[in-house]
Structures are given as structure tokens and as C-alpha cells.
C-alpha positions in Angstrom: -0.1 -0.2 -0.2 1.2 3.4 -0.5 1.3 5.9 2.0 1.4 9.1 -0.1 0.9 9.4 -4.2 4.1 7.7 -5.8 3.5 8.3 -9.6 0.8 9.4 -11.3 1.4 7.7 -14.5 3.5 4.8 -15.5 4.4 2.8 -18.5 3.2 -1.3 -18.4 5.4 -3.2 -20.9 4.1 -6.8 -21.5 4.7 -9.3 -24.4 2.2 -11.5 -25.9 2.2 -14.2 -28.3 -1.5 -15.4 -29.1 -2.1 -15.1 -25.3 -4.8 -12.8 -25.3 -7.3 -14.2 -22.9 -4.1 -14.0 -20.1 -3.8 -10.3 -21.2 -7.6 -9.5 -20.8 -7.5 -10.8 -17.5 -4.1 -9.7 -16.1 -6.0 -6.2 -17.0 -8.8 -6.5 -14.9 -6.8 -7.8 -12.3 -4.5 -4.8 -12.0 -7.4 -2.2 -12.4 -8.7 -4.1 -9.2 -5.8 -4.9 -6.6 -5.6 -3.0 -3.8 -2.8 -0.7 -3.0 -3.0 1.4 -5.9 -5.6 3.9 -6.0 -3.1 7.0 -6.9 -1.3 4.9 -10.3 -2.7 5.4 -13.4 -1.1 2.9 -16.0 0.1 3.6 -19.9 -0.2 0.2 -20.9 2.5 -1.4 -23.9 1.3 -4.6 -25.0 4.2 -5.9 -27.7 2.7 -8.2 -30.1 5.0 -10.5 -31.2 4.2 -11.4 -34.3 0.8 -13.4 -33.0 -0.7 -15.6 -35.5 -4.2 -15.4 -33.8 -6.2 -12.4 -33.8 -6.3 -10.7 -30.6 -9.5 -11.6 -28.5 -11.8 -9.9 -25.9 -9.8 -6.6 -25.1 -9.7 -5.4 -29.3 -13.2 -6.5 -29.5 -15.0 -5.8 -26.1 -13.4 -2.5 -25.3 -14.3 -1.5 -21.5 -13.3 0.8 -19.0 -10.9 0.9 -16.0 -10.1 3.1 -13.3 -6.4 2.8 -13.5 -5.7 1.6 -17.2 -5.3 5.6 -19.0 -4.1 4.4 -22.7 -3.9 0.8 -23.9 -1.0 0.8 -27.0 -0.7 -2.3 -28.7 2.7 -2.4 -30.7 2.5 -5.0 -33.8 5.8 -6.6 -35.0 6.6 -7.5 -38.2 8.1 -11.2 -37.3 8.5 -12.9 -34.0 11.3 -11.5 -31.9 11.2 -13.9 -29.1 9.9 -12.8 -25.9 13.3 -11.1 -24.6 13.4 -8.8 -28.1 9.8 -8.1 -28.2 10.5 -6.8 -24.4 13.2 -4.3 -25.5 10.9 -3.1 -28.0 8.4 -1.9 -25.7 10.4 -0.5 -23.7 11.6 2.1 -26.1 8.1 2.1 -27.0 7.6 3.1 -23.0 10.8 6.0 -23.6 8.5 7.8 -26.1 5.0 8.3 -23.9 4.4 11.5 -22.4 4.1 12.6 -18.6 5.6 8.4 -17.3 8.1 8.1 -14.5 8.8 4.9 -15.1 8.1 1.6 -16.8 7.1 -2.0 -15.4 7.6 -5.3 -17.2 5.8 -7.7 -16.3 4.4 -11.2 -17.8 0.9 -11.3 -19.5 -0.1 -14.8 -18.7 -0.5 -14.3 -14.7 2.5 -15.1 -13.4 4.1 -12.0 -12.5 0.9 -11.3 -10.0 -0.3 -8.1 -9.9 -0.7 -8.3 -5.6 3.0 -7.8 -5.9 2.9 -4.2 -7.6 2.2 -2.0 -4.6 5.2 -3.7 -3.0 7.2 -3.0 -6.1 5.9 0.1 -6.3 6.7 1.2 -2.2 10.3 0.0 -2.7 10.7 2.1 -6.0 9.5 5.1 -4.0 11.7 4.7 -1.2 14.6 4.0 -3.7 14.0 6.2 -6.3 16.9 5.7 -8.1 17.0 2.2 -8.3 15.5 -0.5 -10.2 13.5 -2.3 -8.3 13.4 -6.3 -9.7 11.3 -8.8 -8.3 12.8 -12.6 -7.2 11.0 -15.4 -7.0 11.6 -16.9 -3.3 9.4 -19.6 -4.3 9.1 -21.1 -7.2 6.4 -23.9 -8.2 7.3 -25.4 -11.4 8.2 -29.4 -12.3 11.1 -31.0 -10.6 12.4 -31.6 -13.8 12.6 -27.6 -14.7 13.8 -26.8 -11.4 17.3 -29.4 -12.3 17.3 -27.2 -15.5 16.8 -24.4 -14.2 19.6 -24.8 -11.6 22.2 -26.6 -14.4 21.2 -23.2 -16.2 22.1 -20.8 -13.2 25.4 -22.7 -12.1 26.6 -22.5 -16.5 26.0 -18.8 -15.9 28.0 -18.5 -12.8 30.6 -20.8 -14.6 30.9 -18.8 -17.5 30.3 -15.2 -16.3 31.0 -15.5 -12.8 28.1 -13.3 -12.5 24.7 -14.1 -10.3 21.0 -13.1 -11.6 18.3 -13.7 -9.2 15.7 -12.3 -10.6 13.7 -12.1 -13.8 11.8 -9.4 -16.0 9.5 -8.9 -13.4 10.9 -5.0 -12.5 10.2 -1.6 -12.3 12.6 1.0 -14.2 12.7 4.4 -13.0 12.6 6.9 -15.9 16.0 7.9 -15.9 17.3 4.7 -15.9 14.7 3.5 -18.5 17.0 6.0 -21.0 19.8 4.7 -20.3 19.0 1.1 -20.4 17.4 1.1 -24.2 20.8 2.8 -25.2 22.3 -0.4 -23.9 23.1 -3.0 -26.5 22.9 -5.8 -24.1 19.2 -5.2 -23.5 18.3 -6.7 -27.2 19.6 -10.0 -26.2 18.8 -10.4 -22.0 16.8 -7.7 -19.9 18.0 -9.0 -16.2 21.7 -9.6 -17.4 21.4 -6.1 -19.0 20.3 -4.7 -15.8 22.8 -6.3 -14.0 25.7 -5.6 -16.2 24.3 -2.2 -16.7 26.0 -0.8 -13.1 22.7 1.0 -13.0 21.6 0.5 -8.9 19.5 -2.1 -8.5 17.4 -3.7 -5.6 15.7 -7.3 -5.2 13.1 -7.9 -3.5 11.2 -11.4 -2.9 7.9 -12.2 -4.3 6.0 -16.1 -5.3 5.9 -17.3 -8.8 2.1 -16.8 -9.8 -0.4 -19.4 -11.4 -0.9 -18.6 -15.3 -4.7 -17.0 -16.1 -5.0 -20.0 -19.4 -3.3 -22.1 -21.6 -0.3 -23.9 -21.2 3.5 -22.5 -20.7 5.8 -23.0 -23.6 8.6 -22.8 -21.9 10.5 -26.5 -22.9 14.2 -27.6 -22.3 14.9 -26.2 -25.9 13.5 -23.1 -24.6 15.6 -23.0 -21.0 19.0 -23.6 -23.3 18.1 -20.8 -25.5 17.4 -18.9 -22.6 20.7 -19.4 -20.8 22.2 -18.9 -23.6 20.8 -15.3 -24.6 21.8 -14.6 -21.0 25.6 -15.6 -21.0 25.5 -13.3 -24.6 25.2 -10.7 -22.6 28.5 -11.7 -21.0 29.8 -12.7 -24.2 33.1 -10.8 -24.0 33.6 -12.1 -19.9 33.0 -15.5 -21.1 35.3 -15.7 -24.2 37.9 -14.3 -21.7 37.1 -16.7 -19.0 37.4 -19.7 -21.6 40.5 -18.1 -23.4 42.3 -17.8 -20.0 41.0 -21.3 -19.0 42.7 -23.1 -22.4 45.9 -21.3 -21.8 45.7 -22.6 -18.1 45.0 -26.1 -19.3 47.4 -26.2 -22.3 49.9 -24.9 -19.3 49.2 -27.9 -17.4 49.3 -30.2 -20.8 52.9 -29.0 -21.0 54.0 -29.7 -17.4 52.2 -32.8 -17.6 54.4 -33.8 -21.0 57.6 -33.0 -19.0 57.1 -34.9 -16.3 56.3 -38.4 -18.6 59.7 -37.5 -20.4 61.7 -37.2 -17.1 60.1 -40.1 -15.8 60.8 -42.1 -19.3 64.7 -40.8 -19.6 65.7 -40.7 -16.0 63.7 -43.6 -14.1 63.3 -46.9 -14.1 59.4 -46.7 -13.6 58.3 -46.5 -17.4 56.4 -49.3 -18.8 57.7 -50.1 -22.6 55.6 -48.1 -24.7 53.8 -46.4 -22.6 55.3 -42.6 -22.7 54.8 -42.4 -26.3 51.0 -43.0 -25.8 51.1 -40.8 -22.9 53.0 -37.9 -25.0 50.7 -38.4 -28.0 47.6 -38.2 -25.8 48.8 -34.9 -24.4 50.0 -33.4 -27.4 46.1 -33.7 -29.0 45.0 -32.1 -25.5 47.8 -29.3 -26.0 47.0 -28.7 -29.5 42.9 -28.7 -29.0 43.3 -26.2 -26.2 45.2 -23.8 -28.3 43.0 -23.9 -30.9 40.3 -22.8 -28.8 42.5 -19.9 -27.1 42.9 -18.7 -30.8 39.2 -19.4 -31.4 38.2 -17.1 -28.1 40.6 -14.5 -29.3 39.7 -14.1 -32.7 35.8 -14.1 -31.6 36.4 -11.6 -28.7 38.2 -9.7 -31.3 35.7 -9.8 -34.1 33.0 -9.0 -31.2 34.3 -5.6 -30.4 34.7 -4.5 -34.3 30.8 -5.4 -34.6 28.1 -2.6 -34.9 26.1 -3.7 -32.0 22.2 -3.3 -32.1 21.0 -0.7 -30.2 17.4 -0.4 -29.2 16.4 2.8 -29.1 17.4 3.1 -32.7 17.4 0.0 -34.3 13.9 -1.3 -32.4 11.5 0.7 -34.7 13.0 -1.5 -37.9 10.6 -4.4 -36.4 7.3 -2.4 -35.9 4.5 -2.8 -38.1 2.1 -0.7 -36.5 0.9 1.0 -33.5 -2.7 0.6 -32.4 -3.6 3.5 -29.7 -6.5 2.3 -27.6 -7.6 4.7 -25.3 -9.9 4.2 -22.4 -12.1 6.6 -20.5 -12.2 5.4 -16.9 -15.1 5.1 -15.0 -16.4 8.2 -13.0 -17.0 6.7 -9.4 -18.5 9.3 -6.7 -15.3 8.3 -4.2 -12.9 8.4 -7.0 -10.5 11.6 -6.0 -8.1 11.5 -9.3 -8.2 15.4 -10.7 -10.3 15.0 -13.9 -7.2 16.8 -15.6 -5.3 13.6 -15.9 -8.2 11.6 -17.2 -8.5 10.7 -20.7 
């Protein structure tokens, strides 16, 4: 519950792919959740090239108390969840009079009930990005095991940790910085973690989907993990380069040890030295090749022109569909008439 008005207008960015029924339920839930009486939302729905026509929301427009405007951004092709979010955040920077942006999924797994706590934390920390961390997960054991493997792989490859997802509040001043960050194009959470913008995490519980089934599977989880690592691609390549050089050094030391044993002791078994030296030679060659590949990939990546969402995201927008909704007048409503649309 907000003790005093925090923001009059906030952009809410949510990507959608065929999940229009869940989107409608999400908006209804946001409009009725307690603790948001002083907040008005400019909703930016990013249609990630859905192959199903919008339902409910488009066919039967309704009036909300807290939702001032709904803007549907239609993408020309399917970009995937993370890049659709990047396009939505770019659209949020062009919305007039907003004090920040909230990113949340449209399926209900990011709970509207957590919005008051998210905004209360933002009110107390106006210069920080507030990220929701799921303290309790409700997925299957198989998914949890795969997710734990992803986190371990991410830690090994990058040396960093990410304990939060896409559900977050981004203040206006941080939003401008973020959309000019090339890393945003691949993965929101990792780009926030690496952007050096101050952040704060709060614990939340994963909600249940409003409708349909999750499209997340093993392949999607692998791509999800690789997208996160791609934000730290330079760090990962340097770690691979250093690791391969260390392996080459260990291999050379092993080859020297084999030579010493063969020449200066009677412990050698006939024929073993050549076999071990041959195996170590293969390991040495492979480690040097991988080190060289990592170095050239790192140099190539640093010389390539990055995709900057604030500049390049508009190329993927097919059309805007602004939908203005007039709020329902209520006797108890104390919001000034001047902010109504």
C-alpha cells in the first residue's frame, strides 16, 4: 500500500504471443488490486507477431479506473520474449508524462498483487531499478533441475549471478540509459545486472497462469540460458581463453613429467610414454586452437556494430494501435479530472 502518491503515470510493458485471454485477465486484475489508487497505467502490449487475432481486449473495449491508455505495438516478425520486451521499453520512452516503466508477463505468473510492494520499494529507492526475485517456485522438479544447471553454467561462464527475472520497475532516468544499452536486445535481467545502474530485489511468489500452457521447454530453457550468457559474451570468451591457456600450461607440465620419468627413471613401462605423450599432445593442440578461436571471436565482437534498441528497434515495428480507454467515473474517485483521458 502506497502511503502517498508515488507516480501519477507508469508505463506497463507486457509482451504477448497468442495469449490474449490471459492479457485481458491481467488488466482486470491490475484494475482491482488494492493499493494502487494513486497510480495510472499506460499499457504497452507488444504483439510478438501472433498468429491468432486479438480476443476480448480488442473486440470488447471496456473502461478501467487505473488504465488510461492501451497501446498495442505490432511486430513485423516474431522476435522472441526478450527482444519484444526491448521494443516495448523503447516505446515506453516515447510515452508522455510517465515516471517509470514496469515489465511483467501477461500470463499471470508475475502477480499483480506484487505491484504495490514493487512501487513502494521504488518510492523508497527512487534511483534504483526494483527487480522481483521469486523466493518460491512452483515448477516441476525437472524444470527446477534444469534451471539449477542453467544458473550453474551461467556462474561458471560469467562469474556473475542473476537472482531475478523480467518482472521489474525501471525509473524514468534509468529507462533512457537502458534502451541505449546494446545488451538489452538479448536479455533484460542480465543487461540490468551488468548496466551498473543501482538495483534492489524484493521477494515474490510465482503466480499461476490465467489460461493455456507455458511454452517453456528444454529447448527454450537452453536458448534462455544462452541469451543470458550472450550479455556477458566478452567475459565468457576471456574466461575460456584463460582456461584454455591454463589447460595448455598443465598439459605442457604433464608432457615434461612424462619425459623426465621416461629418461631418468626405471618406472616406465615399454610403450607407455609415447601413448601418453601423444594423448597430451592432442589435448595441447585442442586447447591452443580453442584459445585462438576465443581470442579472434572476442576481437571480432568488439569490432562489430552493436544493435542499439533505441535506434534499431523501430525497424521491427509493423504498426502501432493506440487504444484510449476513458475511466469510469465513481463518486469515491478523488483523482483530478485533468489527468483523465
